C-alpha positions as CSV (number, residue, x, y, z in Angstrom):
1,M,0.0,0.0,0.0
2,Q,1.1,3.6,-0.7
3,N,1.9,6.1,2.1
4,S,1.5,9.8,1.0
5,K,1.1,13.2,2.7
6,T,-0.9,16.3,1.8
7,Y,0.1,19.6,3.3
8,K,-2.5,22.3,4.3
9,L,-2.5,25.6,6.0
10,Y,-4.7,26.6,8.9
11,K,-4.6,29.7,11.2
12,S,-3.9,29.5,14.9
13,G,-4.4,32.9,16.3
14,K,-2.3,35.2,14.2
15,L,0.0,32.5,12.9
16,W,-0.3,30.3,9.9
17,V,0.7,26.7,10.8
18,V,1.7,23.9,8.5
19,G,0.4,20.5,9.3
20,A,0.7,17.2,7.4
21,V,-2.1,14.8,6.8
22,A,-0.7,11.2,6.6
23,V,-2.4,8.7,4.5
24,V,-1.2,5.5,5.9
25,G,-0.8,2.5,3.8
26,V,1.5,-0.4,3.4
27,A,4.6,0.8,1.5
28,V,6.2,-2.1,-0.3
29,S,8.9,-1.7,-2.9
30,A,9.3,-3.8,-5.9
31,N,11.9,-6.4,-6.0
32,T,15.2,-4.6,-6.5
33,T,18.8,-5.3,-6.1
34,Q,18.8,-3.3,-2.8
35,V,15.6,-4.7,-1.2
36,S,13.5,-7.6,-2.1
37,A,10.3,-8.7,-0.7
38,D,11.8,-11.6,1.0
39,T,14.6,-9.5,2.5
40,V,12.3,-7.0,4.3
41,S,13.1,-7.7,7.9
42,N,10.8,-7.7,10.8
43,A,12.8,-4.9,12.2
44,D,12.1,-2.7,9.2
45,S,8.4,-3.5,9.6
46,Q,8.6,-2.6,13.2
47,A,10.4,0.6,12.4
48,V,7.7,1.8,10.1
49,K,5.0,1.0,12.5
50,T,6.8,2.6,15.4
51,T,7.5,5.7,13.4
52,D,3.8,6.0,12.5
53,A,2.8,5.5,16.1
54,T,5.2,8.2,17.2
55,Q,3.9,10.7,14.7
56,N,0.2,9.9,15.5
57,D,0.8,10.6,19.1
58,K,2.7,13.8,18.6
59,Q,1.1,17.1,19.8
60,V,1.8,20.1,17.6
61,Q,2.7,23.2,19.7
62,L,1.3,26.4,18.3
63,T,2.9,29.7,19.2
64,A,0.4,32.5,19.2
65,S,1.4,36.1,18.6
66,S,1.7,38.6,21.4
67,T,-1.7,40.1,20.5
68,D,-3.5,36.8,20.6
69,T,-4.1,36.1,24.3
70,A,-7.6,34.7,24.1
71,T,-6.7,31.3,25.4
72,D,-4.7,32.8,28.2
73,K,-7.8,34.3,29.6
74,V,-9.3,31.0,30.5
75,T,-8.3,30.0,34.0
76,T,-6.6,26.7,34.6
77,D,-9.6,25.3,36.4
78,D,-11.9,26.2,33.6
79,A,-9.7,25.4,30.7
80,T,-10.5,22.3,28.8
81,K,-7.4,20.0,28.6
82,P,-7.3,17.9,25.5
83,A,-8.5,14.4,25.9
84,T,-6.0,11.8,24.8
85,V,-6.5,9.0,22.4
86,S,-3.9,6.5,21.2
87,S,-3.9,5.0,17.8
88,T,-1.0,2.7,18.6
89,A,-1.9,-0.8,17.6
90,E,-0.6,-4.0,19.1
91,K,2.2,-5.6,17.3
92,S,1.2,-8.2,14.8
93,T,1.5,-11.8,16.1
94,V,2.1,-13.0,12.6
95,P,5.7,-14.4,12.5
96,T,8.0,-13.0,9.9
97,T,10.1,-16.3,9.6
98,A,9.3,-19.9,9.6
99,G,12.7,-21.1,10.5
100,S,15.9,-21.9,8.7
101,S,14.8,-25.3,7.5
102,V,11.1,-26.1,7.1
103,S,9.4,-28.6,5.0
104,Q,6.9,-27.6,2.5
105,G,4.1,-28.8,4.7
106,Q,5.4,-26.8,7.6
107,A,5.7,-23.8,5.3
108,K,2.2,-24.2,4.1
109,D,0.9,-24.6,7.7
110,A,2.8,-21.5,8.8
111,V,1.4,-19.5,6.0
112,D,-2.1,-20.8,6.5
113,K,-1.9,-20.1,10.2
114,A,-0.6,-16.6,9.5
115,Q,-3.3,-15.9,7.0
116,D,-6.0,-17.1,9.5
117,T,-4.6,-14.5,11.9
118,V,-4.7,-11.8,9.2
119,K,-8.3,-12.8,8.2
120,S,-9.3,-12.7,11.8
121,D,-7.8,-9.3,12.4
122,A,-9.3,-8.1,9.1
123,D,-12.7,-9.3,10.2
124,T,-12.2,-7.4,13.5
125,A,-11.1,-4.3,11.6
126,S,-14.2,-4.5,9.3
127,K,-16.4,-4.7,12.4
128,A,-14.6,-1.7,13.8
129,G,-15.5,0.2,10.6
130,V,-12.4,-0.2,8.6
131,D,-12.9,-0.4,4.9
132,V,-11.1,-3.7,4.3
133,T,-10.5,-4.7,0.7
134,T,-9.4,-8.2,-0.2
135,G,-7.1,-8.4,-3.2
136,K,-6.4,-11.2,-5.6
137,T,-4.9,-14.3,-4.0
138,T,-1.4,-14.9,-5.2
139,D,-0.2,-18.4,-5.9
140,V,3.2,-19.2,-4.5
141,T,4.9,-22.4,-5.4
142,I,7.4,-23.7,-3.0
143,N,9.8,-26.6,-3.1
144,D,12.2,-28.0,-0.7
145,D,14.9,-25.7,-1.7
146,N,12.9,-22.4,-1.4
147,A,10.3,-23.4,1.3
148,S,12.2,-21.5,4.0
149,S,12.9,-18.3,2.0
150,K,9.5,-18.2,0.3
151,T,7.7,-18.8,3.5
152,D,9.7,-16.0,5.2
153,E,8.9,-13.7,2.3
154,V,5.2,-14.5,2.5
155,L,5.1,-14.4,6.3
156,S,6.9,-11.1,6.3
157,D,4.3,-9.7,3.8
158,L,1.5,-11.2,5.9
159,N,3.0,-9.6,9.0
160,K,3.0,-6.2,7.4
161,Q,-0.5,-6.7,6.2
162,D,-1.7,-7.8,9.6
163,Q,0.2,-4.9,11.2
164,A,-1.5,-2.5,8.7
165,V,-4.9,-4.0,9.6
166,K,-4.2,-3.6,13.3
167,D,-2.9,-0.1,12.7
168,A,-6.0,0.7,10.7
169,T,-8.2,-0.8,13.3
170,A,-6.5,1.1,16.1
171,K,-6.7,4.3,14.2
172,Q,-10.3,3.7,13.3
173,Q,-11.2,3.1,16.9
174,A,-9.1,6.1,18.0
175,N,-10.8,8.3,15.4
176,D,-14.2,7.1,16.5
177,Q,-13.3,7.6,20.1
178,A,-11.9,11.0,19.4
179,Y,-15.0,12.0,17.4
180,Q,-17.3,10.8,20.2
181,T,-15.2,12.5,22.8
182,A,-14.9,15.7,20.8
183,T,-18.6,15.8,20.0
184,T,-19.6,15.1,23.7
185,E,-17.2,17.7,25.0
186,Q,-18.4,20.2,22.4
187,T,-22.1,19.4,23.3
188,D,-21.4,19.7,27.0
189,A,-19.4,22.9,26.6
190,T,-22.1,24.4,24.4
191,K,-24.8,23.4,26.8
192,Q,-23.0,24.7,29.8
193,G,-21.8,27.8,28.0
194,Q,-25.3,28.6,26.6
195,A,-26.8,28.0,30.1
196,D,-24.3,30.4,31.7
197,L,-24.8,33.0,29.0
198,D,-28.6,32.5,29.2
199,N,-28.5,33.1,32.9
200,A,-26.4,36.2,32.5
201,T,-28.7,37.4,29.7
202,S,-31.8,36.7,31.9
203,D,-30.3,38.7,34.7
204,L,-29.5,41.5,32.2
205,D,-33.0,41.4,30.8
206,K,-34.5,41.6,34.3
207,Q,-32.2,44.6,35.0
208,V,-33.1,46.2,31.7
209,D,-36.8,45.8,32.5
210,T,-36.2,47.3,36.0
211,A,-34.2,50.2,34.5
212,E,-36.9,50.9,31.8
213,K,-39.6,50.8,34.4
214,A,-37.6,53.3,36.4
215,G,-37.6,55.5,33.3
216,I,-34.1,54.9,31.9
217,K,-33.8,54.5,28.2
218,V,-31.8,51.4,27.5
219,N,-30.4,50.6,24.1
220,V,-29.9,46.9,23.8
221,E,-27.4,45.7,21.2
222,V,-26.6,42.2,20.2
223,A,-22.9,41.5,19.9
224,Q,-21.8,38.4,18.0
225,S,-18.6,36.9,19.4
226,S,-16.9,34.9,16.7
227,P,-13.8,33.2,18.1
228,E,-11.2,32.1,15.5
229,Y,-12.0,28.5,15.8
230,K,-9.7,25.9,14.3
231,D,-11.2,24.3,11.2
232,L,-12.0,20.7,12.1
233,S,-12.4,19.6,8.5
234,G,-10.5,16.4,8.0
235,L,-9.2,16.3,11.6
236,E,-9.3,13.1,13.4
237,G,-7.8,11.3,16.4
238,Q,-5.6,13.4,18.7
239,D,-5.5,16.2,16.2
240,L,-9.3,16.4,16.4
241,L,-9.2,16.3,20.2
242,D,-6.5,18.9,20.4
243,A,-8.3,21.2,18.0
244,M,-11.7,20.6,19.7
245,A,-10.1,21.4,23.1
246,Y,-8.6,24.5,21.6
247,N,-12.0,25.5,20.2
248,I,-13.8,24.7,23.4
249,N,-11.3,26.9,25.3
250,L,-12.0,29.7,22.8
251,Y,-15.7,29.1,23.2
252,K,-15.5,29.0,27.0
253,Q,-13.4,32.2,26.9
254,A,-15.9,33.8,24.6
255,I,-18.7,32.6,27.0
256,A,-16.8,33.8,30.0
257,D,-16.1,37.2,28.3
258,G,-19.8,37.4,27.3
259,V,-21.0,36.5,30.8
260,A,-18.5,38.9,32.3
261,S,-19.6,41.6,29.9
262,E,-23.3,41.0,30.5
263,K,-22.7,40.8,34.3
264,A,-20.7,44.0,34.1
265,D,-23.5,45.7,32.1
266,T,-26.1,44.3,34.6
267,E,-24.1,45.6,37.5
268,T,-23.5,49.0,35.8
269,L,-27.1,49.2,34.8
270,A,-28.2,48.3,38.4
271,K,-25.9,51.0,39.8
272,L,-27.2,53.5,37.2
273,T,-30.8,52.5,38.0
274,A,-30.2,52.9,41.8
275,E,-28.5,56.2,41.3
276,Y,-31.3,57.4,39.0
277,Q,-34.0,56.2,41.4
278,Q,-32.2,58.0,44.2
279,K,-32.0,61.1,42.1
280,Q,-35.7,60.8,41.4
281,A,-36.4,60.3,45.1
282,D,-34.2,63.3,46.0
283,Y,-35.9,65.3,43.3
284,A,-39.4,64.3,44.6
285,K,-38.3,65.1,48.2
286,A,-36.8,68.5,47.2
287,N,-40.0,69.5,45.5
288,A,-42.2,68.1,48.2
289,D,-40.2,70.1,50.8
290,R,-40.6,73.1,48.6
291,D,-44.3,72.7,48.1
292,E,-44.9,72.2,51.8
293,A,-42.8,75.2,52.7
294,V,-44.5,77.4,50.0
295,E,-48.0,76.2,51.0
296,K,-47.3,77.1,54.7
297,G,-45.6,80.3,53.7
298,Q,-48.5,81.4,51.5
299,S,-50.9,80.4,54.2
300,D,-49.1,82.5,56.8
301,L,-48.8,85.5,54.5
302,N,-52.5,85.1,53.4
303,N,-53.6,85.1,57.1
304,A,-51.5,88.1,57.9
305,T,-52.8,89.9,54.8
306,S,-56.4,89.0,55.6
307,D,-56.0,90.4,59.1
308,L,-54.4,93.5,57.7
309,D,-57.1,93.9,55.1
310,K,-59.8,93.6,57.8
311,Q,-58.1,96.4,59.7
312,V,-57.8,98.5,56.6
313,E,-61.5,98.1,55.9
314,A,-62.3,99.0,59.6
315,S,-60.0,102.0,59.4
316,K,-61.5,103.2,56.1
317,N,-64.9,102.8,57.7
318,A,-63.6,104.9,60.6
319,G,-62.8,107.6,58.1
320,L,-59.0,107.1,57.7
321,D,-57.4,107.5,54.3
322,V,-55.6,104.2,53.9
323,S,-53.8,103.1,50.8
324,V,-52.5,99.6,50.1
325,E,-49.3,98.9,48.3
326,V,-47.7,95.6,47.3
327,S,-44.1,94.8,48.3
328,K,-42.6,91.9,46.5
329,V,-39.6,90.2,48.1
330,S,-37.3,88.2,45.9
331,P,-34.6,86.4,48.0
332,K,-31.3,85.6,46.3
333,Y,-32.0,81.9,45.7
334,K,-29.5,79.5,44.4
335,D,-29.9,78.4,40.8
336,L,-31.1,74.8,40.7
337,T,-30.4,74.3,37.0
338,G,-28.7,71.0,36.5
339,L,-28.6,70.1,40.2
340,E,-29.3,66.5,41.2
341,G,-29.2,64.3,44.3
342,Q,-27.7,65.7,47.4
343,D,-26.7,68.9,45.6
344,L,-30.3,69.5,44.8
345,L,-31.4,68.8,48.4
346,D,-28.8,71.1,49.8
347,A,-29.5,73.9,47.4
348,M,-33.3,73.5,48.0
349,A,-32.8,73.5,51.8
350,Y,-30.8,76.8,51.4
351,N,-33.5,78.3,49.3
352,L,-36.3,77.3,51.6
353,D,-34.4,78.8,54.6
354,L,-34.3,82.1,52.6
355,Y,-38.0,81.7,51.7
356,K,-39.0,81.0,55.3
357,Q,-37.1,84.0,56.6
358,A,-38.6,86.3,54.0
359,V,-42.1,85.0,54.8
360,A,-41.5,85.4,58.6
361,S,-40.3,89.0,58.0
362,G,-43.3,89.7,55.7
363,V,-45.7,88.3,58.3
364,A,-44.1,90.4,61.0
365,S,-44.2,93.5,58.9
366,E,-47.9,93.1,58.1
367,K,-48.7,92.5,61.7
368,A,-46.7,95.5,62.8
369,E,-48.5,97.7,60.2
370,Q,-51.8,96.2,61.4
371,A,-51.0,97.1,65.0
372,T,-49.9,100.7,63.9
373,L,-53.2,101.0,62.0
374,V,-55.2,99.8,65.0
375,K,-53.6,102.4,67.2
376,L,-53.9,105.2,64.6
377,T,-57.6,104.3,64.1
378,A,-58.3,104.3,67.8
379,E,-56.7,107.7,68.3
380,Y,-58.7,109.1,65.4
381,Q,-61.9,107.5,66.6
382,K,-61.4,109.2,70.0
383,Q,-60.8,112.5,68.3
384,V,-63.9,112.0,66.2
385,A,-65.9,110.9,69.2
386,D,-64.8,114.1,71.1
387,Y,-65.6,116.2,68.1
388,E,-69.0,114.6,67.6
389,A,-69.8,115.0,71.3
390,Q,-69.0,118.7,71.1
391,K,-70.7,119.0,67.8
392,A,-73.8,117.3,69.2
393,A,-73.8,119.7,72.1
394,V,-73.5,122.7,69.8
395,D,-76.0,121.3,67.4
396,K,-78.4,120.7,70.2
397,A,-78.0,124.2,71.6
398,N,-78.3,125.7,68.2
399,A,-81.3,123.5,67.4
400,D,-82.9,124.6,70.7
401,K,-82.3,128.2,69.9
402,K,-83.6,127.8,66.4
403,A,-86.7,125.9,67.7
404,A,-87.3,128.6,70.3
405,Y,-86.9,131.3,67.7
406,E,-89.1,129.5,65.2
407,K,-91.7,128.9,67.9
408,A,-91.5,132.5,69.0
409,L,-91.7,133.6,65.4
410,E,-94.7,131.4,64.9
411,E,-96.3,132.7,68.0
412,Y,-95.5,136.2,66.9
413,M,-96.8,135.8,63.4
414,N,-100.0,134.0,64.5
415,G,-100.2,135.4,68.0
416,T,-103.3,136.9,69.6
417,N,-101.4,138.2,72.6
418,H,-103.0,141.3,74.1
419,T,-104.0,143.1,77.2
420,T,-107.4,144.5,77.8
421,S,-108.2,147.5,80.1
422,M,-111.5,149.2,81.1
423,T,-111.7,152.7,82.1
424,A,-114.5,154.4,84.0
425,Q,-114.6,158.1,83.5
426,T,-116.9,160.3,85.4
427,Q,-118.3,163.7,84.9
428,T,-119.4,164.6,88.4
429,D,-120.5,167.9,90.2
430,A,-118.6,166.8,93.3
431,S,-115.4,165.8,91.9
432,S,-113.8,167.4,94.9
433,G,-114.9,168.7,98.1
434,Q,-117.2,167.3,100.8
435,Y,-119.2,165.1,98.4
436,Q,-116.3,163.9,96.3
437,T,-117.0,160.5,94.7
438,F,-115.2,158.1,92.4
439,M,-115.9,155.2,89.9
440,N,-113.4,152.5,88.9
441,A,-113.6,149.7,86.3
442,T,-111.5,146.5,86.1
443,V,-111.6,143.7,83.5
444,D,-110.4,140.0,83.5
445,Q,-107.9,139.7,80.6
446,T,-108.9,136.1,80.0
447,T,-112.6,136.0,80.3
448,G,-113.5,139.7,79.6
449,E,-115.6,139.8,82.8
450,F,-115.5,143.3,84.4
451,T,-116.3,144.9,87.6
452,L,-117.5,148.6,87.9
453,E,-117.2,150.0,91.4
454,H,-118.5,153.3,92.7
455,D,-118.9,154.9,96.2
456,M,-121.8,156.6,97.9
457,N,-120.8,159.8,99.9
458,D,-123.4,161.4,102.1
459,G,-121.1,164.3,102.7
460,V,-119.8,162.8,105.9
461,H,-118.9,159.3,105.1
462,I,-118.7,156.9,102.2
463,I,-121.8,155.1,103.3
464,G,-121.6,152.3,100.7
465,H,-120.2,150.9,97.6
466,G,-122.0,149.8,94.4
467,V,-120.6,147.0,92.2
468,L,-121.8,146.4,88.6
469,K,-120.6,143.1,87.2
470,G,-120.7,141.9,83.6
471,K,-118.7,140.8,80.7
472,V,-117.3,142.4,77.6
473,N,-117.3,140.0,74.7
474,W,-114.5,140.4,72.1
475,K,-112.8,138.4,69.4
476,I,-109.1,138.7,68.5
477,V,-107.9,137.1,65.2
478,S,-104.2,137.0,64.1
479,N,-103.5,138.3,60.6
480,G,-100.4,136.0,60.2
481,D,-98.0,138.9,60.3
482,G,-98.1,139.9,63.9
483,T,-101.1,142.2,63.6
484,E,-104.4,141.5,65.1
485,T,-108.0,142.2,64.2
486,V,-110.0,142.9,67.3
487,T,-113.8,142.9,67.4
488,I,-115.7,144.1,70.5
489,S,-119.0,142.4,69.9
490,S,-121.2,142.9,73.0
491,I,-121.4,143.5,76.7
492,E,-123.3,141.5,79.2
493,L,-124.6,142.7,82.5
494,Y,-124.7,140.1,85.2
495,S,-125.7,141.9,88.4
496,Y,-125.6,145.0,90.6
497,T,-124.8,144.8,94.3
498,Y,-124.9,147.6,96.9
499,T,-123.1,147.2,100.2
500,N,-124.0,149.5,103.0
501,A,-121.2,150.7,105.2
502,Y,-122.7,153.6,107.2
503,Q,-126.1,155.0,107.9
504,N,-127.1,157.6,105.4
505,Q,-127.1,160.9,107.2
506,A,-128.0,163.0,104.2
507,V,-131.3,164.8,104.1
508,N,-131.8,163.7,100.6
509,Q,-131.9,160.0,100.5
510,N,-133.3,159.5,96.9
511,I,-130.5,157.5,95.5
512,N,-130.9,156.0,91.9
513,F,-128.4,154.1,89.7
514,H,-128.8,153.8,85.9
515,V,-126.9,151.9,83.2
516,Y,-127.3,152.7,79.4
517,D,-125.9,151.3,76.3
518,N,-124.1,153.5,73.8
519,D,-127.3,154.3,72.1
520,G,-128.9,155.6,75.4
521,N,-131.0,152.6,76.0
522,E,-131.4,151.9,79.7
523,L,-130.2,148.5,80.6
524,F,-130.6,148.6,84.3
525,S,-131.7,150.9,87.0
526,V,-132.2,150.7,90.8
527,Y,-133.6,153.1,93.4
528,H,-132.6,153.0,97.1
529,D,-131.8,155.1,100.2
530,G,-128.3,153.8,100.7
531,N,-128.9,152.4,104.1
532,T,-129.4,148.7,103.2
533,T,-127.3,146.2,101.3
534,F,-128.9,144.5,98.3
535,S,-128.1,142.7,95.1
536,K,-129.9,142.8,91.8
537,T,-129.6,140.3,88.8
538,I,-129.6,142.0,85.5
539,N,-128.8,139.4,82.8
540,K,-128.9,141.8,79.8
541,T,-126.7,142.1,76.7
542,A,-126.0,145.1,74.7
543,Q,-124.5,144.9,71.2
544,I,-121.4,147.0,70.4
545,N,-119.8,145.5,67.2
546,K,-116.7,147.6,67.0
547,T,-113.7,146.3,65.0
548,F,-110.0,147.4,65.1
549,K,-106.8,146.3,63.5
550,I,-103.8,146.8,65.7
551,S,-100.2,146.2,65.0
552,Q,-97.5,144.9,67.3
553,N,-97.4,146.9,70.6
554,E,-100.3,149.1,69.4
555,T,-103.4,149.8,71.5
556,S,-106.8,150.1,70.1
557,P,-108.8,153.4,70.5
558,L,-110.7,153.7,73.7
559,A,-114.1,152.2,73.0
560,Q,-117.1,153.2,75.1
561,V,-119.2,150.2,76.1
562,L,-121.6,151.6,78.8
563,V,-122.9,154.8,80.2
564,V,-123.5,154.9,83.9
565,D,-125.4,157.5,85.9
566,D,-125.3,157.6,89.7
567,N,-127.8,160.1,90.8
568,W,-128.1,161.6,94.3
569,I,-127.3,164.7,96.0
570,W,-124.7,165.3,93.4
571,N,-125.2,163.3,90.1
572,T,-122.2,161.3,89.0
573,H,-122.2,160.6,85.3
574,G,-119.6,158.3,83.7
575,Q,-118.7,156.2,80.7
576,V,-117.2,152.8,80.8
577,S,-114.7,152.3,78.0
578,T,-112.4,149.5,77.1
579,Q,-109.0,149.3,75.2
580,I,-107.1,146.2,73.8
581,K,-103.3,146.4,73.2
582,N,-101.5,144.0,70.8
583,T,-98.8,142.6,72.9
584,N,-97.2,140.4,70.2
585,V,-93.4,140.8,70.3
586,A,-91.3,139.8,67.3
587,P,-88.6,137.4,68.5
588,K,-84.9,138.3,68.1
589,A,-82.9,136.1,65.8
590,P,-80.7,133.9,67.9
591,T,-76.9,134.0,68.0
592,Y,-75.8,130.5,67.2
593,E,-72.7,128.8,68.7
594,Q,-69.7,128.0,66.5
595,D,-69.2,124.4,65.4
596,P,-66.1,122.7,66.9
597,V,-63.1,122.0,64.5
598,K,-63.5,118.7,62.9
599,P,-60.4,116.5,63.2
600,T,-58.4,115.8,60.0
601,A,-58.5,112.2,58.9
602,P,-55.0,110.7,59.1
603,K,-53.4,109.1,56.0
604,A,-51.8,105.8,56.2
605,T,-50.1,103.4,53.8
606,V,-49.9,99.6,54.4
607,H,-48.1,96.9,52.4
608,H,-49.1,93.5,51.3
609,V,-45.9,91.5,51.3
610,Q,-45.5,88.9,48.5
611,V,-42.5,86.6,48.7
612,V,-41.4,85.0,45.4
613,A,-41.4,81.3,45.9
614,P,-38.2,79.3,45.1
615,A,-38.2,77.5,41.8
616,K,-38.8,73.8,41.7
617,G,-35.9,71.5,41.1
618,Q,-35.4,70.1,37.6
619,A,-36.2,66.5,37.1
620,P,-33.0,64.5,36.8
621,A,-31.9,63.9,33.2
622,V,-33.0,60.5,32.0
623,P,-30.0,58.4,31.5
624,V,-29.5,56.6,28.3
625,A,-27.7,53.3,28.8
626,S,-26.4,50.8,26.3
627,V,-26.0,47.1,27.1
628,K,-24.9,44.2,25.0
629,K,-26.4,40.8,24.7
630,V,-23.6,38.5,23.7
631,T,-24.0,35.6,21.4
632,V,-21.2,33.3,20.8
633,A,-20.8,31.6,17.5
634,D,-21.1,27.9,17.6
635,M,-18.0,25.8,17.4
636,P,-17.6,23.9,14.2
637,N,-18.7,20.3,14.4
638,A,-16.2,17.5,14.1
639,D,-16.4,15.6,10.8
640,Q,-17.6,12.1,11.0
641,P,-14.3,10.2,10.7
642,E,-13.7,8.6,7.3
643,P,-13.3,4.9,7.5
644,Q,-9.7,3.7,7.4
645,K,-8.9,1.8,4.3
646,V,-6.7,-1.2,4.2
647,E,-6.1,-3.9,1.6
648,V,-5.2,-7.4,2.3
649,H,-4.4,-10.2,-0.1
650,Y,-3.7,-13.8,0.6
651,Y,-1.5,-16.5,-0.8
652,N,-2.2,-20.0,-2.2
653,I,0.8,-22.1,-1.3
654,K,1.5,-24.8,-3.8
655,K,3.8,-27.5,-2.7
656,T,6.2,-29.1,-5.2
657,P,6.8,-32.8,-5.2
658,K,10.3,-33.6,-4.2
659,V,12.6,-34.2,-7.3
660,E,16.2,-34.8,-7.8
661,K,18.2,-31.7,-8.4
662,T,19.5,-31.6,-11.9
663,G,20.6,-28.0,-12.2
664,T,20.5,-24.5,-10.8
665,P,17.0,-23.5,-9.9
666,K,15.4,-20.4,-11.3
667,A,15.4,-17.3,-9.1
668,V,12.1,-16.6,-7.5
669,E,10.4,-13.5,-9.1
670,T,9.3,-11.4,-6.3
671,A,7.2,-9.3,-8.7
672,S,4.7,-12.2,-8.8
673,I,4.3,-11.8,-5.1
674,L,4.6,-8.1,-4.2
675,P,2.9,-5.2,-6.0
676,H,4.9,-3.6,-8.7
677,T,6.0,0.0,-8.0
678,N,6.7,1.0,-11.6
679,A,10.0,2.4,-10.2
680,N,13.5,1.7,-11.5
681,E,14.2,-1.6,-10.0
682,N,17.8,-0.7,-9.5
683,Q,16.6,2.1,-7.2
684,G,14.1,0.0,-5.3
685,G,15.9,0.2,-2.1
686,V,16.1,4.0,-2.3
687,L,12.4,4.2,-3.1
688,L,11.5,1.9,-0.2
689,S,13.5,4.0,2.2
690,A,11.9,7.2,1.0
691,M,8.4,5.7,1.4
692,A,9.3,4.4,4.8
693,G,10.5,7.9,5.7
694,L,7.3,9.5,4.6
695,A,5.3,6.9,6.4
696,S,7.3,7.7,9.5
697,L,5.7,11.2,9.7
698,G,2.5,9.4,10.6
699,L,0.5,12.6,11.6
700,A,-2.4,14.0,9.8
701,F,-2.9,17.7,9.8
702,G,-6.0,19.4,8.4
703,I,-6.4,22.9,7.1
704,S,-7.9,25.0,9.9
705,K,-10.7,26.9,8.2
706,K,-11.2,30.2,9.8
707,G,-14.8,30.4,11.0
708,K,-16.8,33.3,9.4
709,K,-17.9,35.8,11.9
710,Q,-21.6,36.5,11.9
711,N,-22.7,40.0,12.4
């Protein structure tokens, strides 16, 4: 069988590495002058086999560049160490010699026995999956002379075939084991890696959800990690295990990096979320503190302003001239723009202190102005009260004067005030001397009743008195301007009474008393001697009907109402007259008292204090976070190992009957036994050596195909 190598390139990290893929076969040269089939020693066969085994077990050491440190990141505990598999086969039990002197029968038995071993091993190989091809059976004729050499030649070939079958079997089993191991390790690593990555991704998703619910904008990217896996195409055995271990380590490192990246993003996002939530809480607290302080401050100011306004209204009602102005207070607050967290809380606390101080000052100011206004109002009210009391007294006095004047004026204008007098005039012969006599008349101003008295003189004594009673009827009407119209309508005579005082000593005692009206008509008369007392009822009325208009303080003309004659020794003639005086007096205009000086209403100005409230804090800026979900490209799958191929062929040993030797026997043609190489037979030994050398490399290297990165 032919042993050849194919060289391919694959990339390990940053380096291109050359590997050899060995195609193992049985290398047998043609019969040459240097090496013939029956001169291939057992040692040579062993050398070839040993060399192959050594090459198959060799580990290729790859040196990565200084920038390729991916595999170094995997810790020793986590790193996948390559599993080992050996393709070294047991040495063939087929002998390479039959001994120095064997009979043909022994030779045939040795060959048959050896071929049974090869057949048995070939059957085992076939069951192990080796593609065993049986070639054409070669007839070999032996005789007594060449039995030993031919047998050794055949056995040597059968030994090599058997060894090749065992090698193929061992390699097939090793490749199958390597494939199963590599596939299992790949599956386990992928399952574990994906589980670790899924857990990290799940934690990241939960944190992303928490962050988004907290209001953070999270950009989620998907990052594809594509390690530079070794190409597993054509790799088998230990090379497959080594490459798979290498890939698994890259995969684990990518998983570890992905998990670490997602955990870092999760932790960073959790920290960012906590910080943002704290900022939001601080923002809410700052504004809540602000709203509470402003609400209380406004309430305190409103209460103070309300009390002040009530006093302003009361003072205005009391007559004060009160004006209201607005005083706006703007404390020097700190600017809250861009402040967050504790900085916002501290700045807000500072601003609220300023606000509270301004409110307290404003409240105190309004209360002080209210108190001042109360005092000013009270003082003014006292002044007004004093003024009003004085004014009331003056008004009352003046009102009384005016009322009295108006009353007096009314009485004057419509008054009928008067005085009435009656006069008795006598024309007597004894107005003097011994018989002197008199006559008097009086009148009642209210009723108009009058009394006319006269005396009786006998020359010695006044012996008696006569009394005439009656009534003068008059009517007084006001003219509305102080003048009066007086009408004397009639006179009534009630009675006449004479009262005696002394005895009449006169000689002539013929006394007679007569009363006449203005027209001379006698109304009453009586005759007596003067010595007795008597009384006479008259009950007569005489009409007069005299009318006069008299002005203020004017007296009407004397109007005669009766004529009286008292006749005796000396006749006494008289007239009774009456007069009425207008006593209406025009009242004097009163002198009024001066009004007191009215107090001047004071002017006052009060201030409504308004305090500018501190601004609210700004909501914290919404963070924008970016996280990466890592996906790791799948490792390339191991190729199902190709069946090892081996070819066997058997020999049909033909014995030759023993004959007498008559000459030199023909040389055995090895070409009828061994495959022809088509090489120069003179250089057969060189060719065999070269083939053996190639076979000694014994390792198969595949081209590592760089896995394509997926975006």
